[in-house]
C-alpha positions as CSV (number, residue, x, y, z in Angstrom):
1,X,0.0,0.0,0.0
2,X,2.9,2.4,0.7
3,X,4.2,1.7,-2.8
4,X,0.9,2.6,-4.3
5,X,0.7,5.8,-2.2
6,X,4.2,6.9,-3.2
7,X,3.4,6.2,-6.9
8,X,0.3,8.3,-6.7
9,X,2.2,11.1,-5.0
10,X,4.9,11.1,-7.8
11,X,2.3,10.9,-10.5
12,X,0.4,13.7,-8.9
13,X,3.5,15.9,-8.8
14,X,4.2,15.2,-12.5
15,X,0.6,15.9,-13.5
16,X,0.5,19.0,-11.3
17,X,2.6,20.8,-13.8
18,X,1.0,19.2,-16.9
19,X,-2.7,19.0,-16.0
20,X,-3.3,20.6,-12.6
21,X,-6.9,19.4,-12.3
22,X,-5.7,15.8,-12.5
23,X,-2.5,16.2,-10.5
24,X,-4.1,17.6,-7.4
25,X,-6.6,14.8,-6.8
26,X,-4.1,12.1,-7.6
27,X,-1.6,13.6,-5.2
28,X,-4.3,13.9,-2.5
29,X,-5.2,10.2,-3.0
30,X,-1.5,9.3,-2.6
31,X,-1.2,11.3,0.6
32,X,-4.3,9.6,2.0
33,X,-2.9,6.2,1.2
34,X,0.5,7.0,2.8
35,X,-1.2,8.4,5.9
36,X,-3.4,5.3,6.2
37,X,-0.2,3.1,5.9
38,X,1.6,5.1,8.6
39,X,-1.5,4.8,10.8
40,X,-1.4,1.0,10.5
41,X,-4.4,0.3,8.2
42,X,-3.9,-2.6,5.8
43,X,-1.4,-4.5,7.9
44,X,-2.0,-8.0,9.2
45,X,-2.9,-8.4,12.8
46,X,-0.2,-9.7,15.1
47,X,-0.6,-13.4,15.7
48,X,-1.0,-14.6,19.3
49,X,1.9,-16.4,20.9
50,X,2.0,-20.1,19.8
51,X,1.7,-22.8,22.4
52,X,4.8,-24.7,23.4
53,X,3.8,-27.9,21.5
54,X,3.6,-26.1,18.1
55,X,6.9,-24.3,18.6
56,X,8.8,-27.6,18.5
57,X,7.6,-28.4,15.0
């Protein structure tokens, strides 16, 4: 998800100079995705500690 966010930010910066009405929304979407990644959305939940019997396998 962070890769997609960075890609959108870079594309938004490029299009900001070429087509501003496209670059601004694309950049905003990229920022939102990056902020969500930093906040922890889209990550897997931590697994609980495994019992001792399963650790030996």
